[in-house]
N, C-alpha and C positions, 0 to 999 in steps of 0.2 A: 678520145676515149680515156686513153691513159692519165690526163690530167684529172678529168671528173674521177676516175677511180682513186687516184690519188687524194683528191679532196675528200672523198667520201670515206676512205681510208682515216683520214686525220679526224673526221668529224666523229666516227664511231671509236676511234681508239684513243688518239691523242688529246682529244679536247676534254674528257674527263680528267686527264692527269693535269692540265693546265686549271681545271675549275678545282678541283681539289687542293693543287698547290697555292692558288689564290684566296681561297677560303683560309687556309692555314696561316698565310701571311697576314690576312686580316684579322684572325683570331689572336695571333700572337702580339699584334701591335694595340687592338682595341680590347682584348680582354685579359690575357696572360700579365701582360705588361702592368696594366693598372692594378690588378689583382695581387699581383706580387707587392707592388707600392703600398696597398692599403694594408696587407698582412706585415709588411716591414715596419709601416708607420704604427700599427698596435704594439709591435715589439719593442721599439724605442719609445713610445708614449709612456709618461709616468702620471697622466691625469687620471681623476677617478673615473671608473668604469660606468658610465650612464647610458641609457639610449639617446640621449642628446649628444654625449661626447663621441659616441660610435658613429652617428649619423655625419657629425661634423668632421670628424678625422677621414671618414671614408670619401665624403666629397672632396675635401682638401687634397688627400694623397691620390685620388683618382684622376682629379684635373692636374695636378703636379705631374703625373706620368706623360703628359702632353706638351710639357714646356721644352722649348728647343734645347736647353743644355743637357735635357734628358734623351736626346737622340741616339747617343751612342748605345744607350741602354736599351732604346727602342729597337735599334738595328739588330741587337743580340735576340730578342725576343721574335723580330720578324723572321730571322734565319732559323730560330727554333720552330716557330709555327709553320715555316715554308718547307723544312725537311719533314716534319711529321704530314704535312699536307701531301708533299709529293709522293712519300711513301704508301699513303692511303691510296693515292690516285694509281700509283703502280701496281698495287694489289688489286684495285678495283678492275683495272686493266686486264690485268691476268686473268681475273674470275670470268670477266665477260668473255675473253677469248676461248676459255674453257667451255663457256656455255654455247657459244656460237659453234664451236668444233662438235661437241655432243649434239647439238640439235642438225648439223649437217651429217653426220654420222647415222643419227637416228632417221632421218629423211632417206637417206642412202638404203638403210637396212629395211625400210618400209617397201621403196621400190623393189629391193631385192625379193621381199616376201610376196609381192605382188606377182612378180615374174614366176617364183616357185609354185604359187597357187595355180597359175595360168598352166604351167607345165604338169601339174596333176603330181600324184604318189608314183613313188618309185621305192627302189633298195633302201635309199637314204631318206626320205620323205614319207611323212604318213599325216594325214587328216584326222581330228576329232571334232565331232559336233559339238562336244562339251566336255568339262571336266568332271561335272558330278550330277549335272541334272539330266534325269532321264525324259525325254520327249515322248516316249512312249507310253507312260503313266501319268506325266505331268507334275511330276515333283522330284526332289533331288534323291539319289539312291547311293549307298555306301559301294554297291557293287561297279558303279561307274567308275568311281577312283579307283578300285582295283583293277578293272580292265585297262584304264590308262596306265598305270603302273606295270603291268604286262607289256606294254608298247616300249616304256622306259626302260626296263630290264633287257627287253630284247635288243633294243639298240645299244645299250652299254656292253652286252656281251658279245656283239658282233663289231661292227666300224664305226658305231656312232651315228648321229643323224638329227633330222630336225622334226619336231612334233608341233603342227599347228592347230591350236584349239580355237574352235569357233566356226570352223570351216566345214561343210558337208563333204563326203566322198567325191561327188562330182565338181567340187570347187565352190559352190555357193556359199556365200558368207552368211553365217547364222548369228555371229556375235556372242558376247560374254555374258550379256543383261541378264539372262535367267541364272547362270553360274552366281553372278553378283547377287542377284536378288536371294538366293539359298544361303547365302553366307552371313554370319553374324556382322562382321565388318564389310558392308558392300561396297568394297573398293578395291583398287588394284593390290592395295596391300594386304587385304583381307585374303584375296585370290592368292598371292604369293605365300603367305603364311601359312594357307591350309595345304598348299600344294607340298611345301618343303615339309611339314607334319605326315603327310602321306607317304612322301619318301623315307624320310627318318623311321617312320612305322613298317613299311613292308618292304624296303630295300635295305635300311642301314643309315644311321646318320653321318658315316664317313662318305658316302655317296653325293650328299647334298650338294657337294663343291662342284661335282661333275656336271649339273645342271643350271643353265643359264636362261632366265625368263626374261623377254621384251614384249612389250605392248605396242599396238599398232593401230592407228584409226584409219579404216578404209571407209569412205562415204560417211555415214553416221553411224557405223558399226564398229566395234573395238574388238579385236582379236589379240591372241597371244602366241608366240612363236617361243618353243622350247628348244634351245641348241643343248644337245646331250653328247658330252664325251665319252669314248669307249673307256670302260673302266680297266683298273690295274689288277682287279681280283675278280672270279666268278661273282655275279650278282645273282641273288634267289629271293624268288617273292615268297614272303611267309604268309602261308595259309593255313590258320589253324595251328596246329601241332606239325605241321608237314612245311617243307620248303620245296619250290618248284623252280627249274632251271627255265627261262625262255630266251630263244634265240630270233633275230631277224634275218629271213631269208626271203629272198625276192622282195616282195612288197608285202609280205605278211610275217607276222611273229607267232610263234608255236612252242609249246612246252616240250620237252624232250624227257624221255623216260631217263631211268638211272643208268642204263647201260650207254645210251646215247650221249649222254652228260659226260660220262667219264670217257669215252672215245673222243668227243670233242675237244675236252680239256687238255687231253693226252698230245692232241695235234697243235693246239694253239699255243705258241711259245710264249705270249706274253703273260699267261697265267702259270707260268712254271716258276 
């Protein structure tokens, strides 16, 4: 098993380095050296410049690069090509390893999200059927985005938490297809952009860095998990000319009146 794993690791990681290095060596010998010889030939040639003279000189100098007495120069270009090829291979291997690591982390996160959905909502977890699509009336509504921002603000003002979009309260997977369809850019990127705009508009641009989105495919459905950090300042929802303070308590978020907000901020030391 260990031998098989070692061979597999070599095929996945070391073979590309060898291939890139070999390509670099071949390019140095068959391309860089002959082309350099052709350029050098033009520089030392005093013959009239015509199409025929250019072709003849190019062929002569190109072939001359492979003569036996040119091998020391060929070795120099082989080394140069090999170094570039090796560097390219090592960089490619690094990128591939990072990509593999990200895929593993993403798969682990998806499995974690499955487990979270199975366990249901609690003080740190809330499910949302959609971001902006209102299933009661069959089209997107601005008010849906505002309601979701209430949840984001509630988590930020308490201990932080996870918001999972595309999931019913009972854990049934609804997906993001209708949310995507309601956007100008009907993609994950469009969803993220609209989500960030809603946060900046309702909560403040400085808060955007505390919200982290990840997308997961469960069956043929796609959902979004939103990891929300606790805020370093009180977070208020902008509603017209007024601002409202929301707090996550238990498995619900609720608005506090002015007196309740003042008392909460007095007792919460991180806002001081």
